[in-house]
C-alpha positions in Angstrom: -17.3 -57.1 15.5 -14.5 -54.5 15.9 -10.9 -55.5 15.5 -10.0 -53.6 18.7 -11.2 -53.5 22.3 -10.5 -51.4 25.4 -8.1 -53.1 27.8 -8.8 -52.2 31.5 -5.9 -51.9 33.9 -7.6 -50.5 37.0 -10.3 -48.2 38.4 -9.8 -45.2 40.6 -11.3 -41.9 41.7 -11.4 -39.5 38.9 -10.1 -36.5 40.8 -6.5 -37.4 41.8 -5.7 -39.4 38.7 -3.9 -37.5 35.9 -3.2 -38.6 32.4 -0.6 -41.3 32.4 2.5 -41.6 30.2 3.5 -44.9 28.7 1.9 -47.6 26.6 -0.5 -50.5 27.1 0.3 -54.2 27.2 1.1 -54.3 23.5 3.9 -51.7 24.0 2.5 -49.4 21.4 -1.0 -48.1 22.2 -1.0 -45.1 24.5 -2.6 -45.2 27.9 -6.0 -43.5 28.3 -7.7 -42.2 31.4 -11.5 -41.9 31.0 -13.7 -40.5 33.7 -17.2 -41.7 34.5 -18.7 -39.4 37.0 -16.5 -39.7 40.1 -14.7 -42.8 38.9 -12.0 -43.2 36.3 -10.6 -46.1 34.3 -7.1 -46.6 33.1 -7.3 -48.1 29.6 -5.6 -48.7 26.3 -6.7 -50.2 23.1 -5.6 -53.7 22.0 -6.2 -56.1 19.2 -9.1 -58.4 20.0 -7.3 -61.2 18.2 -4.5 -61.0 20.8 -6.8 -62.1 23.6 -9.7 -64.0 21.9 -9.9 -67.1 19.9 -7.8 -70.4 19.6 -4.6 -68.6 18.6 -4.9 -66.4 21.8 -5.2 -69.5 24.0 -1.9 -70.7 22.6 -0.3 -67.3 23.2 -1.5 -67.3 26.8 0.6 -70.4 27.4 3.7 -68.9 25.7 5.8 -67.3 28.4 7.8 -65.2 25.9 4.6 -63.6 24.8 2.8 -63.4 28.1 5.6 -62.3 30.5 6.3 -58.8 29.0 2.6 -58.0 28.7 1.9 -59.1 32.3 4.8 -56.9 33.5 3.4 -53.9 31.6 0.0 -54.6 33.1 1.5 -54.6 36.6 3.7 -51.5 35.9 0.7 -49.4 34.7 -1.3 -50.3 37.8 1.6 -49.4 40.1 2.0 -46.1 38.3 -1.6 -45.2 39.0 -1.2 -46.3 42.6 1.3 -43.4 43.1 -1.6 -41.0 42.8 -4.6 -42.7 44.5 -6.1 -46.0 45.6 -6.9 -48.3 42.7 -9.1 -51.4 42.1 -6.8 -53.5 39.9 -8.3 -55.5 37.0 -7.2 -58.9 36.1 -4.9 -59.4 33.2 -6.8 -59.5 29.9 -10.0 -57.7 31.0 -11.5 -56.3 27.8 -14.5 -54.2 26.9 -15.9 -53.9 23.4 -17.0 -50.3 23.9 -16.7 -47.6 26.6 -20.5 -47.8 27.0 -20.1 -51.4 28.2 -17.5 -50.3 30.8 -19.7 -47.4 31.9 -22.6 -49.8 32.4 -20.4 -52.0 34.7 -19.4 -48.9 36.7 -22.9 -47.8 37.1 -24.1 -51.2 38.2 -21.3 -51.7 40.8 -20.7 -48.1 41.7 -21.3 -48.6 45.4 -19.1 -51.7 45.7 -16.3 -49.9 43.8 -16.5 -46.8 45.9 -16.5 -48.7 49.1 -13.5 -50.7 48.0 -11.5 -47.6 47.1 -12.4 -46.1 50.5 -11.3 -49.3 52.3 -7.9 -49.5 50.6 -7.1 -45.8 51.0 -3.6 -45.5 52.7 -3.2 -49.3 52.6 -0.9 -51.7 50.7 -1.0 -55.3 50.0 2.0 -57.4 51.2 2.7 -61.0 50.4 4.3 -63.4 53.0 5.4 -66.8 51.9 6.5 -69.6 54.3 9.2 -72.0 53.1 10.3 -75.2 54.8 13.6 -77.0 54.7 12.1 -80.4 55.4 15.3 -82.2 56.2 16.4 -79.5 58.7 13.0 -79.4 60.3 13.0 -83.2 60.7 16.4 -83.2 62.2 15.4 -80.6 64.8 12.2 -82.6 65.6 14.2 -85.8 66.0 16.5 -84.0 68.5 13.4 -83.1 70.6 12.1 -86.6 70.8 15.4 -88.5 71.2 16.3 -89.5 74.8 13.0 -88.1 76.1 13.2 -84.7 74.5 16.8 -83.7 75.2 18.6 -81.5 72.7 19.9 -82.8 69.4 23.5 -82.7 70.4 22.9 -84.7 73.6 20.6 -87.2 71.8 23.2 -87.8 69.1 25.7 -88.5 71.8 23.3 -91.0 73.4 22.9 -92.8 70.1 26.6 -93.0 69.4 27.0 -95.1 72.5 24.7 -97.8 71.2 25.8 -100.8 69.1 25.4 -100.2 65.3 22.3 -102.3 64.8 20.5 -100.8 67.8 21.7 -97.3 66.8 20.1 -97.8 63.3 16.8 -99.0 64.7 16.6 -96.1 67.2 17.5 -93.6 64.5 14.7 -95.0 62.3 12.2 -94.8 65.2 13.1 -91.2 65.9 12.8 -90.2 62.3 9.3 -91.9 62.1 8.2 -89.9 65.2 9.6 -86.7 63.6 7.8 -87.3 60.4 4.5 -87.9 62.2 4.9 -84.7 64.3 6.1 -82.5 61.5 2.6 -81.6 60.0 1.2 -80.7 63.4 4.3 -78.6 64.3 4.3 -76.8 60.9 0.6 -76.0 61.1 0.9 -74.6 64.6 4.0 -72.6 63.8 2.5 -71.0 60.6 -0.8 -70.3 62.4 1.0 -68.5 65.2 2.9 -66.3 62.8 -0.2 -65.6 60.7 -2.2 -64.6 63.8 0.5 -62.2 64.9 0.7 -60.6 61.5 -3.1 -60.3 61.2 -2.9 -57.9 64.2 -1.1 -55.4 62.0 -3.5 -55.8 59.0 -7.0 -54.6 58.0 -7.6 -57.8 56.0 -6.0 -61.1 55.3 -6.2 -63.7 52.6 -4.8 -67.2 52.3 -3.5 -68.0 48.8 -3.1 -71.5 47.7 0.5 -72.7 48.3 1.5 -74.7 45.3 4.0 -77.4 46.3 7.2 -77.1 44.3 8.5 -80.6 45.2 11.9 -79.3 46.5 13.5 -82.6 45.5 16.8 -80.8 44.9 17.1 -79.7 48.6 15.5 -76.3 48.1 13.0 -75.1 50.6 9.4 -75.9 49.7 6.5 -73.5 49.7 4.2 -74.3 52.6 2.2 -71.1 53.1 1.2 -68.1 51.0 -0.6 -65.2 52.5 -1.7 -61.7 51.5 -2.2 -58.9 54.0 -3.9 -55.5 53.5 -1.6 -53.3 55.7 -2.1 -49.7 56.7 0.9 -47.6 55.5 1.4 -46.3 59.0 2.3 -49.7 60.4 4.3 -50.9 57.4 7.7 -50.9 59.2 6.2 -52.8 62.2 4.6 -55.4 59.9 7.7 -55.9 57.9 9.9 -56.1 61.0 7.6 -58.8 62.5 7.9 -60.9 59.4 11.7 -60.7 59.5 11.8 -61.6 63.2 9.5 -64.5 62.7 11.7 -65.8 60.0 14.8 -65.4 62.2 13.2 -67.1 65.2 12.2 -70.2 63.2 15.1 -70.4 60.7 17.0 -72.9 62.9 14.0 -75.2 62.8 13.9 -75.1 59.0 11.0 -72.6 58.6 11.5 -69.2 57.1 9.3 -66.4 55.8 9.8 -64.1 52.8 8.2 -60.8 52.3 7.1 -59.3 48.9 5.4 -56.0 48.1 3.9 -53.6 48.3 1.4 -54.7 45.6 -1.9 -53.5 44.2 -4.7 -54.9 46.4 -5.4 -57.8 44.0 -6.5 -60.3 46.7 -9.1 -58.0 48.3 -11.0 -56.7 45.2 -14.8 -57.2 45.1 -16.1 -59.5 42.4 -17.6 -57.4 39.6 -19.6 -59.4 37.0 -18.8 -58.0 33.6 
């Protein structure tokens, strides 16, 4: 078995893609662009031991080792994106020989070509929804206090009650708000997502990993990826900003990231 392998960054059309400057994920090996008929692969060589075996599994959990290599992986793909649409590979995709890569490209040529056509003049944008739970609960309490009057009016109504009654009423309103919060949150996020999908050619729901938010920080409640035509980029980004502004007083905001390589819309290619 060879001590080195070919590390794949992305696939693209062979015509528009020039030779690229810079290095691979190890910070030393030069970038290579290899053409296979009408397709091209952006590659570098790496040590197999860096990515295979028990020691590699330990390194993959070492952020000081992983982070700079992941950043170089992303940077190379973004450089290639400046010239043409790309099909980004996952971090750590290796081939023992160019013949192995060529076999994959021949087997999946149609799927790769269709994907590159589909993402031409498109960008991936990420939109994350974050919830300030305490603010959202306080706003919902205001809706249901005193038959749905505003929070200020309801607070005034509570202040006129004896302390014991005021405590019990406040507990009851908080219980109602906690019960209504999931339904309100789901409806609000769904409404924003539906509007944003109107600007996009494709849409993907990513798993929103809860971050606890025990320190009062806003918790992640939604994580979406959109494949957006470049021609409507300004409209799409503007709508995200407006949605965040409209719901901020209710504790729900949206943050925009991108543009990214179209990671969440790539076809599955069995290597």
